[in-house]
Each structure stands twice: as structure tokens, then as C-alpha cells.
C-alpha positions, 0 to 999 in steps of 0.5 A: 611081368612085374609092375610098380603100382603106387597107391601113394606117390614116392617121396623125396628123401631128405636124409632119413625122412621121406617127404611127399610133395603137393605135385608129382610127375610120372615115371614111364616104362619106355617099353610099354609107355605105361605109368610105373609110378608117381614120384614127388616133384621136389621144389625149393622147399625140399632141396633147401631143407636137404642142404640145411640137413647136409651142413651139420651132418657133414661137420659130424661125418668129417670127424668120423674115423676113416675106418668107420667111414670105410665100414659104412661103405662096405655095408652099403656094398653088401646091402646092394648085393642082397637086393640085387634082383630088386635093383635090376628089375626096377632099373629095367622097368624105368630105363628099359635095358635087358635085365641081364645088363641091369644085373651087370650094372648092379654089380658094377655100381656096387663095386664103387662102394667097395673100392672107396671103402678101401680108399677111405683109409688111404687118403693121401698126405705127406710130411717132410722137412722144408728144403731150406731147413726152416721148419717142417711141412705137413700136407693133408686132405680135408673134405670139400664139404656139401656136394650136389650130384646130378646123375643121368638116366642111362646108368641110373645106379652106377652113375650115382654110386661113383659119386656118392661113394667117394664123397662119403669116403672123403667125409662129405654129405651128398644131395643127389638129383637123379634124372627125371626119367629114372628116379626109382632106382635112385630112391631104392638106393637111398632107402638102402643107404638110409638103413645102413647109415641109421644102423651105424648111428651116422648123422641124419642128412648125409645123403638126400635124394631130390627127384624133380622136374625143376632141374634148372631151378635146383642147380641155380638155387643150390649153387648160389648158396655158399654152403654148397662146395662141390658139383659133380655132373654126368650128362651133356656138354651143353648142360655141363657148360651151363653148370660150370658158368653157374659155379663161377660166382662161388668158385665151386669145385666141379667135376664134369663127365660130359658127351662123347664121340668115341672112335673105334679104329680098325687097322688093316692087320687087326684080328677081325674075330676079336674086333667083331666081339669088341664092336658089339660090346662097344656099340651095343652096351646099354643099347648104345645109350652110353657115353663111351659107346663106339660112335664111329667105326673107322676101318682100313679100306682094305678090310671094310667090306668084310667088316661091314658084312660081319658087323651086319650079321652081328647086329642082326642078332640083337632082338628087341623087346621088353627088358624083362622078357627072355631073349631080349638083347635090345630094349627100348630107347629111353624116350620117344624124343630120343628115338626120333633124334636117332632116326633123324640122324640115320635118315640124314646120313642116308640122304647124304650117301650112306648105305643102310645094311640093316635096321633104320626104321621105327617099328610099329606098336607101343614102346620107344623101340629102335632096331640095331642099325648099320650104316656103311660108306658114311661120308666123313662130313656127315652129321651122324659122325659129328654128333653123339648118337646115343642109340643102337646105330653103327656108322662105318667110314674108311681110311687108307693110311693109319695117319688118316685114320688117327686124324679122322679119329681125333677130328672131334671136339670131344675126347672121352673114350677111344678104341684101337685095334691092331695085332702089330705092336708098333701100330697098337702103340701109336693108337694108344699114344695118339688117340686123343681121349681120356680113356683108350682101349687097345684090343678091348672094349670093356674099359670102365673099372672102379679101380681106374679113373673115368673121365675125358678131355676137351669138350668131354669134361674134366675131373675123374671118377673111380681109381685112386684119383676119384676121391681127390675130387672131394678133398681139399689140400691143406698145407701146415707149416711147423717150426 
């Protein structure tokens, strides 16, 4: 198994320069609990230096032609693929996911650079005569300015690429604050991006990577600086609310991709073979550590027993182990704290009447592992149905009518993703139209696509990443009146 021994700390990336700091923090392999690397712990000095570089770099980059920006993004896409194995291995070591899943994330994450390379030359605008005939109107778009991108640990490459790529395509510089648990993937991406930007004679300071344990200080200080013009965040709803409050004084543009509580509604006439395949995808992608993971399986009571038996069989096939080992289908949870939080939800559900059919125990030995777990007959008021599990636990509750099933699905303050399954066109249409979420999958579990807008409603946030909508988050609208 490969390791990442570092004789010297990995540095903060300030544009083209790598800078080490006096203090460091350790990055841990969650499968072994061993230290992978020491990373420089950025302070006010480094993140303010990054903004100092970003401002003039952004002014130059905004004047670059759309085609030139497009070509740079396309070269980054190619370079990520050239180093796909490196990215996948680093990601598996610091985050824990099986290397096959890590390779899938590399391909998915890189695709945002290719998609927004194409969008860079299609930034929208229009021109026309004023209806009153008193002149002409031109509506164009301009880059919003320097961006702070705060990314999570669960998809350490893709959650960053879908922020960096549209920002660069729009003409904006970016300061990235990766999650403390998984900075190594982001530092590698910073290295790749730097190589391409230097080859293209792009201005120094367009992209900086600021690993730090002082996240609250960074966001507060940078968001108080009027030179910063945009914040994009993926993470918990609680932190998202705090960032939105911080953004108010300077009226920063914000986009927030926050928590989820995705329902997976199975109607009586659903194709159970398809449902089980999709259930495994929707629940166990990334070991359940995904914001769009199925959090609640809501199943028509007439088929609940068969569904539970078959889902238990499927979940039994998810063997745990180090993500680099052959045969591993389920890696560790990111931290001991997160694993213990998952186990507390499972224990509470059992205490309140849920039936455990598989899993549910913390295994002995090193690593933050938690087995694939199924809880059946979960009472509707149980805590686990109302909180984001973020782990490999499937909860099953039942309904007697479709109206009840839809009502249960929508009985949450969150609205990121939802899934519905039925072979009846009328039922499927109802699920598509009535499930309250920013993204709805009907008879499918793979819903994320760089060409589609990703984001939620209600307490799951606002703004979109990906699709033609994604670049608009980094653009201001300018109206020009002409005689």
C-alpha cells in the first residue's frame, strides 16, 4: 500500500508560489489512523496575501478572451486525466473511499473543466430596441470578482472543480479553502492548475489553495474585506447560515449547497429489481457520505417486507476495508466523531422501536469503520429520519397510500435531492412534480451531471453548480442603454 511520507510540510499555495508556515496540522488516513502528511496551517498572513494577489490577477483575467479562458480550462481537464491515478490514490488515502470510486470522482470532477470550457465562450447576453422606441438596450455579463470557495471533505476533488471551473470560465480569481480532513487532493489540483496557468502566461494569483484549521477566522476576515465579492460553500446548513450572516455587511454574492435528507419513495408498482440496484447506488455511493444520499427509504407497506429482505442481502455484500485493497466496497468513515454520530443515531432508532436486520455495531481494531446497516420498521418520528445520517445506514419506513408517502417525503426542512420509483406513468409524474427538492430522480439514482444544475431548496440552500446555470453564479448583469 502506498503512503505519503513528507519530510517537510506541504505548503499553502499562493498563486504560483508554495509557502510553508510556522505551524502545521496532520492529515490522517481514516482506515489506519496513521499520519499521511503534515500540511502548513495558514493564518491571516497567507489568506490576505492570496486576496492581495487575486485582485490584480482577476482584473487581467477578466480581460482575457473567452476563447483563451476556454483553452486554459480544457488543458486543465486534460492534465487531470493524465494524473488520474495520482488523484485517485491520494483521495483514497486521505478520505477513505474505495479507489474505484475515487477514480470515478476524478473523471466526474475533471468533467466540470471540460463543461465550463465550453460555457466560457457562450456567456449569455442580448441586445434589442427598447419597446418605447427611445433607444437600444444591451444586456451583458461581467465577472463578479474575487471568489472564496469553501469545500467539504466527502468529494475533495469534485466539490472544488465545480466551483473553480465556472469561476475561471467567467473571469474570476478563486481562493479555495479545502476541508481540514482532506487538503491533499486539493493541493495536488492546485499544482496541476498552476502548471497550466504558467504555461498559458496567465496572471499569478488566479487560484490559491489555503489549508487551515482556522476556518472561522478565514471566512470572517476575508468576507469583511470589500475586495472579496463572492462566497460559494458546500457543507452543513448550520455553517451555511453563519456564512450568509457574515456575507450581509458587504452584500456578497453567495451560493450555498447545504445539507440534505433525501427521500427514496417506492410505490407499490415499482420494479423491485431496478429499485434495489438504484437503492444501493443512492445509499452507498461514497459509503453514504454524500449530501444526495438516500436518507429515508419510504416504501409502500404492501411490498415493504420483500424490499427489506432484498435490501439486507444487497447491503451484506458491502465488505469493509482499506480503499486501496482489492475487494473493498466500503471504506472507513472520515473521522471517529462522525462514525460515533452515526452509531448514536442507529442506537437511538433501535431504542425507539426500529428493527436492525444487519450491521449496527462498531467493529474492533484501527480505522473509523462502520458496517453497512439496515433499520426496518422505523417509526416516523424517530430522530434518524429527521437528521442527515452521512453514513452507510439505510432506514426503512412504510406508507399505505401514495398521498401519505409524498407527505412523508416532504416532511423535512431540507430539499436537496429526492428519488421516486414507479412503473405507472401517472404515479411517476406525481412523484416528479410533487416531491419537494431541487433535484428529483425518477426510476434512477445517478442524478448528478456537470451539464445539469446541482443545488437545493428550503434549508438545503440556494444557487446552482453545473449546467448552463452554473456560470451565472459568477457573473453580474450589466444593462447598457444606448440612444
